[in-house]
C-alpha positions, 0 to 999 in steps of 0.5 A: 489525492490524500482524501482518496487514500485511507489506511484500509486502502493499503491494508486491503492491497497488502492482504489481497497480495497475501503479504505481511507488513514485513514482506511488503516493507521489504519489497518497498525497501522501507521500515515495517513501521511505515506500513503500520503508519500508512494503514493506521492513517497517521501518515500517507504514502508518498507518490513514489510509494503509491507508484510502486504499490500500483506496479505491484498490483499490476504485476499481480493482476490486481486493479489498483483503481478498484481500491480507491474510494 
């Protein structure tokens, strides 16, 4: 799964949700720097957070699968 995920993936979802890094980090209950690390490609989100982001997309009528490369 890691090769499907890039920093652009998380950043694009966040921007399409019209959220700042701070806002997304509060929703996911993680540190804002974690979002930065995901978006920069230095670390990958765990499956737990991928599921949460997927749910967030679903609640906002975004197709999570469209963001996968």
